[in-house]
N, C-alpha and C positions, 0 to 999 in steps of 0.2 A: 516601452519596456525593453530592457537590454536583452537581446537574444544572442549575444556572442557566446560561443561555447567554451572557450578555454578558461576565462576567469571564473566562470560559474563552477567548473568542476575541480578547480585547483586551489581556490583561495582558503586561507586560514586552516590549513590541514596539518595535523601532526599525527603521530601514531602510524600503525601499519594496517593494511587491508587484512581482514579476517574472514575466511569463508564461513558462510552460514549454512551451506549445503555441500556435502562431500561428493555429490553426484551419484551416490550409490545407495544411501540409506536416508531415513528421516531423522537421523541423530541430530539433536539440538532443537528439535521441534516437538510440540505435543498439541493435541486437540484442546481448544480452549476449555478450561475447567477440568481437564483430565491429566493423566500423567504421561501418556504416550500418544503418538499420532495415530489416528484411526486409519484403517486399511483402505479407505477411499483414496487417500493420498499415497501415491506409489512413486518410488524412485525408479525411473525407467530411462535408459539411453541418455544418462546425464541430465535428465530433467526431473523436476517434481511435478507430477501429473495428478490432477483430480479426476477420478472416475465417478461421474454423477450417477452411474447405474449401481454403484456399490450399495450394500445394505445400509439402511437408514442409520443404524446405530454406529456405523463406522465413519459417518459423515461429520461435517462441521469445519469451521475455520481452524487453521493451525496457527500457533504462536511460537515465538522463540522462547527458549528456556530462560534467557537472560533479558534484563531491562537495559534500555539505553536512554541517555539524555541528549547531549550534543553529538550528532552523528552524520555520516555520509553513507547512505545505502545505495547500492547499485545492483541491478538485476536485469535479466531479459524475461519478457513474457510474450505469450501468444494465446489467443482464444479461438475456439471453434466458431463457426458461423453462428451468428445471433447470440454469442456468448457474453457473459458478464462476470466480473470478479473485481478484486480490489486489493491494494496494498495498504494496510491499515497500521498506523503507528501511534505511539504514546497510548498503547492499550494498557489499562489497569485491570489485571486479571483478578477479579473478585466476582465470581458468578452469582453469588447471593445478592449482590448489589447491582451488578451490571450483567444482564442476561446474555448479551452478545458483545463481541469485540467492538462493534460500532456504537455501542452505548457510551464508550469512553474515548475511543481512538479516532483520529483524523484519517481520511482516506484519499489516496491518489487513485482515481478511477481507472479501471481496466475494462475495456468494452469493445465490442464490434459496433463501431459508430454507424455502419451501413445497415445492420440487421436488427440490433436490439432496440426495443421501444424506448428504453431509458434515454437514448440519444436524442430524442425529441425534446427533452427537458434541458433548459439552460443550466450549466454547471454540473451536468451529469454525464459529460462526454469524456472519452479517454484523455488522460493527462490533466483533467480538472482536479482541483482540490474540492472534493465532492460536496456539492450543494453550497459552496462558499465562494470559490473563485474560478472563473473560466480560464482555461489554459489557452494562451495565445503565443505563437500561431498554432493552428491545429495541424499536426503533422503525423498522426497515427497511421500505421500501415494496415492494410486490409486483414480481415480474419484469416488465420492460418499462417500469417507472416510474423516473424520475430520483431519485437520492439524493445528498445532499451529504456529503462526508467531509472532515474536517480532522484533521491530525496536527500536534501542537505538542510539540517536544522542546527543552527549555532547562535547562541546568545539571543534567542527569540526571533531570529530571522529565518524564514522558511523559503527554500527554493525547490521547485520541481522542474526536472529536466526530462524531456522526452526525445529520444532519438537524437541526442547531442545538442538540442536547443532548449534553452531555458524558456519554460512556458508559464510558470507562476513564480512570483516574488512577493512575499507578504510578511508582515510582522505578526507574531503571535502574542496573545495575552495582554495587549494594550486596549485602550478604549475602542478603537476602531474594530479590533478583533471581537470584542464583546458585542458591539453593534451588529457585526456580520452574523454572529451566532443567533442574536435575537431575531434576525430576519430569516432564519433558516429553519429546516425541519428539526434541528436539534435544540430549538429554543426551550422545549419543555424538559430537557435533560440538564439539571442544574450543574452537574460536574463536567459536562462535555466540553472538551477543548481547554481544560484547565490544568491538566497534568503535564509536568515538565520532564517526566521520564516515564518509560513504559516499555512494553513489549511490541514487537513487530508481528503482524498477522498477515496471512494470505487467506483470502476469502473464498469460502465455498458458497457460491450463489446458485448452485444447481446446474452449472454448465461446465463443459470440458475446458480446462485451462492448464497451461504448462508454464513453469518457471525454471530458469537455469542461471548459472553464473551469479549466484546470490552472494554478495560480499558486503561487509560493513567496515567502516573506519570510525573509531571514536575520536571526536574532535576536542 
């Protein structure tokens, strides 16, 4: 697998970077199935922070107000010790049909590999395309340290970049993709992994997580 950094982050790009987080408010985001972001998600010190101790009714994944098809997403994340979250994309916001963001969207895993039990499962570690493709090499930083994640999806080719190194490179929507889904935990979700546009979500998995410098470029 090609792990060079520069071509992966620069090829086939047009358009301008657009911030998805202003550093001060949750503007541009809302809790999945609702109209505003729940109070569990706080804009603090230039970060979007999930407070898992917040009232249950204010919890839940947040999604972008807009949908995206071909895009390059870039952000920084860190989790507390033993923490779990995820960056979910191509989310089809239809709560009556899809109860959760992960019932339609693909996920780049956010995890404390040293402390969270999910790390014992292949394809469930930080930087993996969750339950489908193992990220190689493994280069996540320890809990409490910032990691940079990039997701590039263009013309059916998906690349995941973690801390400047490409860790996943796969094609979407072809026969091999369908076979991967059939062998995954998503096999019984008929629409999963089929959408070519959708919203981007940050997952509330019940653990403290921080995101910052969230920006997107439409390709």
